[in-house]
VMD Tcl script that draws the C-alpha trace (Angstrom):
set ca {
  {233.39 18.18 -168.00}
  {235.14 15.32 -169.44}
  {235.65 13.68 -166.09}
  {232.05 14.08 -165.47}
  {231.01 12.49 -168.80}
  {233.55 9.31 -167.87}
  {231.67 9.34 -164.45}
  {228.28 9.20 -165.88}
  {229.40 6.46 -168.42}
  {230.85 4.50 -165.66}
  {227.58 4.81 -163.72}
  {225.59 3.70 -166.74}
  {227.50 0.65 -167.25}
  {227.58 -0.35 -163.68}
  {223.61 0.20 -163.93}
  {223.25 -2.15 -166.80}
  {225.67 -4.71 -165.06}
  {223.49 -4.40 -162.09}
  {220.14 -4.52 -163.79}
  {221.13 -7.14 -166.56}
  {221.03 -10.14 -164.45}
  {217.94 -9.25 -163.18}
  {216.24 -8.88 -166.32}
  {217.90 -12.14 -167.41}
  {216.51 -13.97 -164.40}
  {213.00 -12.89 -165.39}
  {213.16 -14.09 -168.90}
  {214.55 -17.52 -167.45}
  {211.69 -17.48 -164.93}
  {209.15 -16.88 -167.79}
  {210.57 -19.93 -169.68}
  {210.60 -22.03 -166.78}
  {206.96 -21.12 -166.08}
  {206.17 -22.05 -169.70}
  {207.97 -25.23 -169.39}
  {206.17 -26.20 -166.27}
  {202.73 -25.40 -167.79}
  {203.66 -27.72 -171.05}
  {204.51 -30.64 -168.53}
  {201.25 -29.79 -166.48}
  {199.13 -29.99 -169.69}
  {200.82 -33.15 -170.77}
  {200.23 -34.95 -167.48}
  {196.63 -33.59 -167.87}
  {196.42 -35.00 -171.30}
  {197.72 -38.46 -169.92}
  {195.45 -38.55 -167.09}
  {192.62 -37.87 -169.74}
  {193.79 -40.78 -171.80}
  {193.96 -43.24 -169.05}
  {190.58 -42.57 -167.72}
  {189.17 -42.98 -171.64}
  {191.07 -46.41 -171.73}
  {189.74 -47.27 -168.30}
  {186.42 -46.16 -169.41}
  {186.42 -48.14 -172.61}
  {187.85 -51.06 -170.88}
  {184.78 -51.09 -168.72}
  {182.30 -50.71 -171.54}
  {183.94 -53.77 -173.29}
  {183.65 -55.80 -170.14}
  {180.05 -54.92 -169.89}
  {179.27 -55.63 -173.34}
  {181.39 -59.10 -173.14}
  {178.80 -60.51 -170.82}
  {176.31 -60.68 -173.93}
  {176.53 -63.89 -175.68}
  {178.33 -64.00 -178.98}
  {175.96 -63.81 -181.65}
  {174.17 -66.86 -183.43}
  {173.83 -66.34 -187.39}
  {171.24 -68.87 -187.65}
  {169.16 -66.99 -185.69}
  {168.88 -63.67 -187.81}
  {170.50 -64.98 -191.32}
  {166.80 -65.04 -192.81}
  {165.83 -61.52 -191.48}
  {165.45 -58.99 -194.30}
  {163.29 -56.22 -193.09}
  {164.33 -53.83 -190.60}
  {160.89 -54.12 -188.66}
  {161.62 -58.01 -188.22}
  {165.00 -57.34 -186.70}
  {164.72 -58.19 -183.15}
  {168.26 -56.90 -182.15}
  {169.12 -53.42 -181.51}
  {168.93 -51.48 -184.95}
  {171.01 -48.14 -185.86}
  {170.33 -45.84 -188.42}
  {173.12 -43.35 -189.37}
  {172.49 -39.75 -190.37}
  {174.50 -36.66 -191.07}
  {174.97 -35.70 -187.51}
  {172.87 -37.98 -185.16}
  {172.30 -41.62 -184.83}
  {168.66 -43.26 -184.49}
  {168.73 -46.53 -182.07}
  {165.80 -48.71 -182.04}
  {165.78 -51.08 -179.17}
  {163.03 -53.78 -178.54}
  {163.20 -54.35 -174.69}
  {162.77 -57.73 -173.38}
  {159.27 -58.83 -172.02}
  {159.46 -58.44 -168.15}
  {156.65 -61.13 -167.86}
  {158.48 -64.51 -167.91}
  {155.29 -66.49 -168.72}
  {154.25 -67.40 -172.32}
  {150.92 -66.70 -171.62}
  {149.37 -64.04 -173.71}
  {152.93 -63.30 -175.22}
  {152.69 -61.11 -178.37}
  {148.86 -60.50 -177.80}
  {147.20 -57.25 -177.31}
  {147.82 -57.38 -173.53}
  {151.59 -57.61 -174.47}
  {152.35 -56.01 -177.27}
  {156.10 -55.91 -178.68}
  {155.64 -52.23 -179.87}
  {154.98 -51.17 -176.39}
  {158.59 -52.44 -175.51}
  {160.00 -50.71 -178.32}
  {162.27 -47.55 -177.91}
  {163.48 -45.26 -180.22}
  {166.43 -42.89 -179.15}
  {168.26 -40.27 -181.31}
  {171.96 -40.15 -180.07}
  {174.96 -37.95 -180.93}
  {177.96 -40.23 -182.15}
  {179.82 -39.25 -179.06}
  {177.17 -41.01 -176.94}
  {176.98 -44.40 -178.88}
  {179.36 -46.31 -176.41}
  {177.39 -45.28 -173.40}
  {173.96 -46.27 -175.10}
  {175.35 -49.58 -176.13}
  {176.19 -50.30 -172.49}
  {172.82 -49.21 -171.41}
  {171.01 -51.75 -173.45}
  {169.78 -54.65 -171.28}
  {171.05 -58.16 -172.12}
  {167.80 -59.28 -172.91}
  {167.48 -57.04 -175.96}
  {170.16 -58.92 -177.66}
  {168.03 -61.74 -178.83}
  {170.47 -62.64 -181.40}
  {173.49 -62.19 -179.54}
  {176.13 -59.37 -179.59}
  {175.21 -58.12 -183.18}
  {173.65 -54.86 -184.17}
  {172.12 -53.99 -187.73}
  {173.41 -50.86 -189.12}
  {172.22 -48.72 -191.95}
  {172.56 -45.43 -193.60}
  {169.50 -43.01 -192.48}
  {166.89 -43.42 -195.17}
  {165.79 -40.40 -197.37}
  {168.96 -38.38 -196.85}
  {169.89 -35.94 -199.63}
  {172.45 -37.21 -202.20}
  {174.90 -34.33 -201.20}
  {174.86 -35.66 -197.60}
  {175.74 -39.21 -198.52}
  {179.68 -39.02 -198.26}
  {179.35 -37.56 -194.94}
  {176.67 -40.20 -193.75}
  {178.82 -42.77 -195.22}
  {181.95 -41.41 -193.08}
  {179.76 -41.32 -189.79}
  {178.71 -45.04 -190.78}
  {182.17 -45.96 -191.09}
  {183.10 -44.28 -187.87}
  {180.26 -45.94 -185.99}
  {181.07 -49.60 -187.36}
  {184.66 -48.94 -185.94}
  {183.32 -47.77 -182.77}
  {181.04 -50.87 -182.54}
  {183.71 -53.23 -183.53}
  {185.99 -51.85 -180.75}
  {183.65 -52.25 -178.27}
  {183.40 -56.12 -179.54}
  {179.81 -55.81 -181.20}
  {179.42 -57.41 -184.50}
  {177.94 -55.30 -187.29}
  {175.47 -56.46 -189.65}
  {175.39 -53.72 -192.24}
  {172.02 -53.17 -194.07}
  {171.65 -51.82 -197.69}
  {170.51 -48.46 -197.97}
  {166.70 -48.43 -199.38}
}
mol new
graphics top color blue
foreach p $ca { graphics top sphere $p radius 0.5 }
foreach p [lrange $ca 0 end-1] q [lrange $ca 1 end] { graphics top cylinder $p $q radius 0.2 }
display resetview
C-alpha cells in the first residue's frame, strides 16, 4: 500500500509540474493582454489630443483673419442693444449668443430703414459651453464691426444660489475665448 501511495504522490507532483507552467503562461498572457490594452488606450488618447490640438489651431487661424479690435469704435457703447459685435450671455448651463449679421446689400440706399432693418439680421442662438469655439468660427467676418472683440455678461435674472456656478462658467468662457484669440469685453451684471 505504501508503494502505491508513493506512486500516487509521485503522479500528483508530476501533474503539478506539468500543469504549473501552463497556468503561469495563461496568467502571463493575461498580464500581456492588459498591457497591450493600456498601450492601445494611451495611443488613442494621444491621437484624440492631437486631433483636438489641430482643430483648435484651425479655429485660431480662422478667427485670426478677423481684424484686431479698435477700441475707439466701442469705448462709448454702454448698452447691450447698442453693441454691434457678437454679445454672449452666460447662464448656469447654456450660453446665449447674439449676432447681428452684416447687411448683404452693399449700397447705402435705404440702410437702417424699414426696407433693411437691423433687427431682421439679428440672430440669437442658445449654445452649450462645449459648442462655443465652433460657434465663434461660424460667425461671418462682417459681424465683427469693432474687430475681434466680444461682449460677455452674466445672464440677467439668475437666482442668487446659481451665481457661483454662473461665475465659474463665465470665467471658463472667457478663457476659451482668449485661447481662440478673441478679446473679451466683460460687461457688468444688471
